[in-house]
C-alpha positions as CSV (number, residue, x, y, z in Angstrom):
1,M,-0.1,0.0,0.2
2,T,1.2,3.5,-0.8
3,Y,0.4,7.2,0.3
4,F,1.0,10.5,-0.7
5,F,0.7,13.4,1.5
6,E,0.2,17.2,0.8
7,T,1.1,19.7,3.8
8,Y,0.1,23.4,3.8
9,G,0.6,26.1,6.4
10,C,3.0,25.8,9.9
11,Q,5.6,23.7,10.8
12,M,3.2,22.2,13.3
13,N,1.2,20.8,10.5
14,S,4.8,19.2,8.8
15,A,5.4,17.8,12.1
16,E,2.0,16.1,12.3
17,S,2.1,14.9,8.9
18,A,5.6,13.1,9.7
19,S,4.1,11.5,12.7
20,L,1.1,10.2,10.5
21,S,3.9,8.9,7.9
22,L,5.4,7.3,10.6
23,V,2.2,5.5,11.3
24,C,2.3,4.4,7.9
25,K,5.8,3.2,7.6
26,E,4.8,1.2,10.8
27,R,2.3,-0.9,8.9
28,G,4.5,-1.5,5.9
29,W,3.0,1.4,3.5
30,K,5.5,3.3,1.3
31,E,5.5,6.7,0.2
32,A,4.4,7.0,-3.5
33,Q,6.4,9.7,-5.2
34,R,3.4,10.8,-7.3
35,S,-0.2,11.3,-6.1
36,E,-1.6,9.2,-9.2
37,D,0.4,6.2,-7.6
38,A,-1.1,6.3,-4.3
39,D,-3.6,4.2,-2.5
40,L,-4.2,7.1,0.0
41,V,-4.0,10.6,-0.4
42,L,-4.2,13.1,2.5
43,I,-4.2,16.9,2.4
44,N,-3.1,18.7,5.6
45,T,-4.8,21.9,5.6
46,C,-4.2,25.5,7.0
47,S,-6.8,27.7,8.0
48,V,-4.6,30.6,9.6
49,R,-5.1,32.6,6.4
50,L,-7.7,32.9,3.5
51,T,-4.9,32.7,1.3
52,A,-3.9,29.0,2.7
53,E,-7.6,28.0,2.5
54,K,-8.1,29.1,-1.1
55,R,-4.9,27.1,-2.0
56,A,-6.3,23.8,-0.1
57,F,-9.8,24.3,-1.6
58,G,-8.1,24.4,-5.4
59,R,-6.0,21.0,-4.5
60,I,-9.2,19.3,-2.9
61,A,-10.9,19.9,-5.9
62,H,-8.1,18.8,-8.2
63,F,-8.1,15.1,-6.1
64,A,-12.1,14.9,-5.6
65,A,-12.0,15.4,-9.7
66,L,-9.0,12.8,-9.8
67,K,-11.1,10.5,-7.6
68,K,-14.2,10.5,-9.6
69,K,-12.1,9.4,-12.6
70,S,-10.4,6.6,-11.0
71,K,-11.9,6.0,-7.7
72,N,-8.9,3.7,-6.7
73,F,-7.6,5.7,-3.8
74,V,-8.8,6.7,-0.6
75,F,-9.1,10.7,0.0
76,V,-8.6,12.1,3.5
77,I,-8.5,16.1,4.7
78,A,-7.0,16.6,7.9
79,G,-5.9,19.5,10.0
80,C,-7.2,23.1,10.5
81,M,-9.5,23.6,7.5
82,A,-10.8,19.9,8.3
83,Q,-11.3,20.8,12.0
84,R,-13.4,24.1,10.8
85,L,-15.5,23.1,8.3
86,G,-16.0,19.5,9.5
87,A,-18.8,17.4,7.3
88,K,-19.5,20.9,5.2
89,L,-16.2,19.8,3.5
90,K,-17.9,16.0,3.0
91,E,-21.0,18.0,1.5
92,K,-19.2,20.1,-0.8
93,Y,-16.8,17.7,-2.2
94,P,-18.5,14.1,-1.8
95,A,-15.1,12.2,-3.1
96,V,-13.4,13.3,0.1
97,D,-13.7,9.7,2.1
98,Y,-12.6,10.9,5.5
99,I,-12.3,14.5,7.5
100,M,-9.6,14.5,10.4
101,G,-9.9,17.2,12.5
102,T,-6.7,18.3,14.7
103,S,-8.2,16.3,17.6
104,S,-8.9,13.4,15.6
105,R,-5.5,11.9,14.6
106,S,-5.9,8.8,16.7
107,V,-8.2,7.4,14.2
108,F,-5.9,7.4,11.6
109,P,-4.8,3.8,11.9
110,L,-8.3,2.9,11.6
111,I,-8.4,4.5,8.3
112,L,-5.7,2.5,7.1
113,E,-6.6,-0.5,8.5
114,A,-10.0,-0.2,6.3
115,A,-8.3,0.9,3.5
116,E,-5.8,-2.2,3.6
117,N,-9.3,-4.4,3.9
118,G,-10.8,-2.6,1.1
119,T,-13.6,-1.6,3.5
120,R,-14.9,1.8,5.1
121,A,-14.0,2.8,8.5
122,A,-16.8,3.5,10.7
123,L,-15.3,6.4,12.7
124,D,-17.1,8.6,15.7
125,L,-15.6,11.9,15.1
126,D,-16.2,13.4,18.8
127,E,-15.7,16.9,18.4
128,K,-14.6,16.9,21.7
129,A,-11.8,14.8,21.3
130,V,-8.8,15.7,23.5
131,F,-5.7,16.5,21.3
132,L,-2.9,13.6,21.7
133,F,0.7,14.3,20.8
134,S,2.7,11.4,18.9
135,K,5.6,9.5,20.4
136,S,7.9,11.1,17.2
137,H,7.4,13.5,14.5
138,H,10.9,13.0,13.2
139,E,10.9,12.7,8.9
140,E,13.0,9.7,8.2
141,G,16.2,10.7,6.9
142,Q,16.2,14.1,7.8
143,F,19.0,16.2,10.1
144,Q,16.4,18.8,11.1
145,S,13.6,17.8,13.4
146,F,10.1,19.6,14.9
147,I,9.5,18.8,18.3
148,P,5.7,19.8,19.3
149,I,5.6,20.8,23.0
150,M,2.4,22.2,23.1
151,N,-0.7,22.6,21.1
152,G,-3.5,25.0,21.0
153,C,-4.2,28.9,22.0
154,N,-6.1,30.8,24.9
155,N,-5.4,34.3,23.5
156,F,-8.2,34.7,21.3
157,C,-6.6,37.5,19.3
158,S,-9.6,39.3,17.4
159,Y,-8.2,38.3,13.9
160,C,-6.7,34.5,14.5
161,I,-8.6,31.6,13.8
162,V,-6.3,29.2,15.6
163,P,-8.0,29.0,18.9
164,Y,-10.8,27.9,17.2
165,V,-9.3,25.1,15.4
166,R,-6.5,24.2,17.6
167,G,-8.5,24.3,21.0
168,R,-7.3,25.2,24.4
169,E,-3.6,25.3,25.3
170,I,-2.2,21.6,26.4
171,S,1.4,20.9,27.1
172,R,3.0,17.8,26.5
173,D,4.8,16.0,29.3
174,P,8.5,16.7,29.5
175,Q,9.4,13.2,29.8
176,A,8.0,12.6,26.7
177,I,9.5,15.7,25.1
178,A,13.1,14.4,26.4
179,E,12.5,10.6,25.0
180,E,11.7,11.9,21.2
181,I,15.0,13.9,21.9
182,R,16.5,10.8,22.5
183,I,15.3,9.1,19.8
184,I,15.8,11.5,17.2
185,A,19.5,12.4,18.2
186,G,20.2,8.5,17.3
187,R,18.7,9.0,13.9
188,G,21.5,11.8,13.1
189,V,19.7,14.7,13.9
190,R,21.6,18.2,14.1
191,E,19.2,20.6,15.2
192,I,15.5,20.6,16.7
193,T,12.5,23.3,16.5
194,L,10.5,23.3,19.5
195,L,6.8,24.1,18.5
196,G,3.6,25.4,19.7
197,Q,0.9,27.6,18.6
198,N,2.1,29.7,21.9
199,V,5.2,28.0,22.6
200,N,6.3,30.1,25.7
201,S,3.1,29.5,27.7
202,Y,4.3,25.9,28.2
203,V,3.3,24.8,31.5
204,W,3.5,21.4,32.8
205,Q,2.6,21.0,36.7
206,D,5.8,23.1,38.1
207,M,7.7,23.3,35.1
208,D,7.2,26.3,32.7
209,Y,8.7,27.1,29.7
210,S,12.3,28.3,30.8
211,R,12.7,25.1,33.1
212,L,11.7,23.0,30.0
213,L,14.6,24.6,28.0
214,K,17.2,24.0,30.6
215,L,15.8,20.4,30.5
216,V,16.2,20.3,26.5
217,A,19.7,21.8,26.5
218,M,20.6,19.2,29.0
219,E,19.2,16.7,27.2
220,I,21.4,17.2,23.9
221,K,24.5,17.1,25.7
222,E,26.9,14.6,24.5
223,T,24.5,14.0,21.3
224,G,25.0,15.4,17.8
225,I,22.1,18.2,18.2
226,K,24.0,21.2,18.1
227,R,21.1,23.9,17.7
228,I,17.8,24.9,19.4
229,R,15.0,27.1,17.8
230,F,11.5,27.4,19.0
231,L,8.3,28.9,17.2
232,S,6.1,30.9,18.0
233,A,6.8,32.8,21.1
234,N,4.0,35.2,22.3
235,P,5.8,38.8,23.6
236,K,3.5,38.8,26.1
237,N,4.5,35.4,27.7
238,F,8.3,36.0,26.9
239,S,10.1,36.0,30.4
240,S,13.3,37.3,32.1
241,E,14.1,33.7,33.0
242,T,13.5,32.4,29.8
243,I,16.1,35.5,28.3
244,N,18.6,33.9,31.0
245,V,18.4,30.6,30.0
246,M,18.9,31.4,26.4
247,A,21.7,33.5,27.4
248,E,23.6,31.0,29.4
249,N,23.2,28.3,26.8
250,P,24.7,28.9,23.5
251,V,23.1,26.1,22.1
252,F,20.2,28.4,21.7
253,C,20.3,29.8,18.0
254,R,21.0,33.5,18.2
255,H,17.8,34.3,16.2
256,L,13.9,34.8,17.5
257,H,10.7,35.0,16.0
258,L,8.9,37.4,17.9
259,P,5.4,38.4,16.0
260,V,4.5,41.9,16.9
261,Q,1.7,42.2,14.4
262,H,1.3,46.2,14.9
263,G,3.1,49.2,16.6
264,S,-0.2,51.1,17.5
265,N,-1.1,50.4,21.1
266,K,-4.7,51.4,20.0
267,I,-4.8,48.3,17.3
268,L,-2.6,46.0,19.4
269,N,-5.7,46.6,22.0
270,A,-8.1,46.1,19.3
271,M,-6.4,42.8,18.1
272,N,-6.3,41.8,21.8
273,R,-2.5,41.1,21.9
274,G,-2.1,41.4,25.5
275,Y,0.9,43.8,25.5
276,T,2.0,47.3,24.1
277,K,4.1,48.8,21.8
278,E,6.7,49.7,24.6
279,R,6.4,46.4,26.5
280,F,7.5,44.9,23.1
281,L,10.3,47.6,22.8
282,D,11.5,46.7,26.3
283,L,11.8,43.2,25.5
284,T,13.8,43.2,22.5
285,K,15.9,45.6,24.4
286,E,16.4,43.2,27.4
287,I,17.5,40.4,25.1
288,R,19.6,42.3,23.1
289,S,21.3,43.5,26.6
290,K,21.8,39.7,27.4
291,I,22.3,38.3,23.5
292,P,23.8,41.2,22.1
293,E,24.3,39.3,18.8
294,M,20.4,38.1,18.8
295,T,18.8,38.8,15.4
296,F,14.9,39.1,15.2
297,S,11.9,38.4,12.8
298,T,8.5,39.0,12.8
299,D,4.8,39.2,11.8
300,I,3.2,42.7,10.8
301,L,-0.3,43.0,10.0
302,A,-1.5,46.3,8.1
303,G,-5.0,47.7,7.5
304,F,-6.5,46.3,10.6
305,P,-10.2,47.9,11.0
306,S,-9.8,51.4,12.2
307,E,-6.2,51.7,11.2
308,T,-5.2,55.1,10.8
309,E,-2.3,56.7,8.7
310,D,-0.8,57.6,12.3
311,D,-1.5,54.2,13.2
312,L,0.4,52.8,10.4
313,E,3.6,55.2,11.2
314,K,3.7,53.9,14.7
315,T,4.4,50.2,13.3
316,L,7.2,51.7,10.7
317,E,8.4,53.7,13.7
318,L,8.8,50.4,15.7
319,M,10.4,48.6,12.9
320,E,13.1,51.5,12.6
321,E,13.8,51.1,16.3
322,V,13.9,47.2,16.2
323,K,15.2,46.6,13.0
324,F,14.2,43.1,12.0
325,L,16.1,40.8,10.0
326,Y,13.0,39.9,8.1
327,S,9.2,39.9,8.2
328,Y,6.0,37.8,7.4
329,M,4.1,41.0,6.0
330,Y,0.4,40.6,5.1
331,H,-2.7,42.9,4.9
332,F,-6.1,42.7,7.2
333,N,-8.2,39.4,5.6
334,P,-11.3,38.9,7.9
335,R,-11.9,35.4,8.8
336,E,-15.1,34.1,9.4
337,G,-15.7,33.4,13.3
338,T,-13.2,35.6,14.9
339,K,-14.1,38.8,16.9
340,A,-12.4,41.0,14.2
341,F,-14.9,39.6,11.3
342,D,-17.8,41.7,12.5
343,L,-15.5,44.9,13.5
344,P,-16.7,47.9,11.8
345,D,-14.3,51.1,10.1
346,R,-12.9,48.5,7.6
347,V,-10.2,49.8,5.7
348,S,-10.6,49.5,2.1
349,D,-8.5,47.1,-0.1
350,D,-6.7,49.8,-1.8
351,V,-5.6,51.4,1.5
352,K,-4.6,48.0,2.8
353,K,-2.3,47.6,0.2
354,E,-0.9,50.7,-0.1
355,R,0.2,50.5,3.5
356,L,1.5,47.1,3.0
357,S,3.7,48.1,0.3
358,K,5.1,50.7,2.9
359,V,5.7,48.2,5.4
360,I,7.2,45.8,2.7
361,A,9.5,48.7,1.3
362,L,11.0,49.6,4.9
363,Q,11.8,45.7,5.5
364,K,13.6,45.6,2.3
365,K,16.0,48.4,3.4
366,H,16.4,47.0,6.8
367,T,17.2,43.6,5.7
368,L,19.4,44.8,3.0
369,K,21.6,47.0,5.2
370,L,21.6,44.3,8.4
371,L,22.7,41.6,5.6
372,K,25.4,43.8,4.3
373,S,27.1,44.8,7.4
374,R,27.4,41.1,8.0
375,I,30.0,40.8,4.6
376,G,33.3,39.8,5.9
377,S,32.2,37.8,9.4
378,T,33.0,34.2,9.8
379,D,30.1,31.9,10.8
380,V,29.5,28.4,11.6
381,V,26.5,26.9,9.1
382,L,24.8,23.7,9.0
383,I,24.7,22.6,5.5
384,E,20.7,21.7,4.4
385,G,21.1,20.6,0.9
386,I,21.9,21.5,-2.7
387,S,21.5,24.7,-4.3
388,R,18.5,24.8,-6.8
389,K,20.3,27.0,-8.9
390,N,23.5,25.4,-9.1
391,A,24.1,21.6,-8.2
392,D,28.0,22.4,-7.3
393,E,26.9,24.7,-4.2
394,L,25.5,23.6,-1.3
395,I,23.1,25.7,0.8
396,T,23.6,26.1,4.4
397,R,22.2,28.3,7.1
398,T,23.6,30.2,10.1
399,E,22.1,30.3,13.6
400,K,20.9,33.7,12.6
401,D,18.6,32.2,10.2
402,E,20.7,33.5,7.1
403,M,21.5,31.8,3.9
404,V,24.5,31.0,2.7
405,A,25.5,29.5,-0.6
406,V,28.8,27.8,-0.9
407,P,31.0,25.3,-3.4
408,G,30.8,22.0,-1.8
409,S,30.3,18.2,-1.9
410,A,26.7,16.5,-1.5
411,S,28.6,14.4,1.3
412,M,28.6,17.4,3.9
413,I,24.6,17.7,3.8
414,G,23.9,17.3,7.4
415,S,27.1,18.3,8.9
416,F,28.3,21.8,10.4
417,G,31.2,23.8,8.4
418,K,32.6,27.2,8.9
419,V,32.4,30.1,6.3
420,T,33.3,33.6,5.8
421,L,30.3,35.4,4.2
422,S,32.0,37.1,1.2
423,A,29.4,38.6,-0.8
424,L,25.5,39.0,-1.1
425,K,23.1,38.0,-3.9
426,G,19.5,38.8,-3.1
427,N,19.1,38.0,0.4
428,T,21.6,34.9,0.2
429,F,25.2,35.1,1.2
430,R,28.0,33.7,-0.8
431,A,31.1,32.1,0.4
432,K,34.0,30.6,-1.2
433,E,34.8,27.8,0.9
434,I,33.4,25.8,3.7
435,I,35.6,24.2,6.7
436,P,34.1,21.1,8.1
437,I,34.2,21.0,11.8
């Protein structure tokens, strides 16, 4: 039996697809290189942004049409869109065999068993099902691995669908996290990323996020894992204790993704973000005071309801002060089911796009300046793969989350090396040679 997955959205979806892939392989299934050759096709969907859902709808329609023609594969829709729309997806696309929300992954073995027997699984997809973490989320053969440590969100930011499709926050047993680290360390993993929708709100009994980071740092000692990242950290939950743990343990990469979303306190309050512009700036200053080499990336949302030109200016001022290495920038799209969907004082599409263009232009300026200032620096990089543009070049990544292209052999992939950043092409550094370490 063969399977084919398509995964959209965040790293959590990627980790969960990897865990479902392991379930398939444990039953003797093999991964198909093409969807046309698969006995089971699964689309792991995302609902965070409207564009993600539109893309998923396009792919669902494609496979539904394919199934009508061939009728020889099991079609499964999983993930946040499946959780949000549920049976409505089946009504719109009758060719879909199973809808599997974020809290229903435990039924996947039953789906596989039915596919093996040529029958249909009778599933009771209880909407109140409890989210369960998988034992491992490692993709076979990879040297980077995602490790979910918590799921869900209690914040209810007014524009965000995540709490409605992921449910309330639930943290993972730290011993299970440690066990997964031990497993993947033995499989050649060199870098791990701790995952959660609100990763630093982790709490298990008397263990908070800073204590968990200490545990993880201890766990990877004497292993081949040399780097730890985490996504996504909410600024309102970022404690001084967490900063201290990172400063004391160089195994934590010197790059943080801190989604600020906006620079106006009025808009931050309307978004229900739980912090002010001043709090965010104080946080970045505290981090840099203890870890001067730290770089930041962020999310910025333009055109939120009631946003004025003055509000936008406050966002640009914040960007000028922090100087993010890069940003994920987008304009407001109302998501049905969120509080912001019904907010008055909508900003027109033309104005939203115009304001977003100002944010993008400023970010490009900052990115270029920051990257140019790094030319001549020597850095340790993790070799991730072969360049798509040049088969004789390797693509590598610094701990600051910068890409470096350098001549080298494919045999070095998955190892660390030292490079000197000699030039910049686009947003990718060039190096003349790499020294294995």
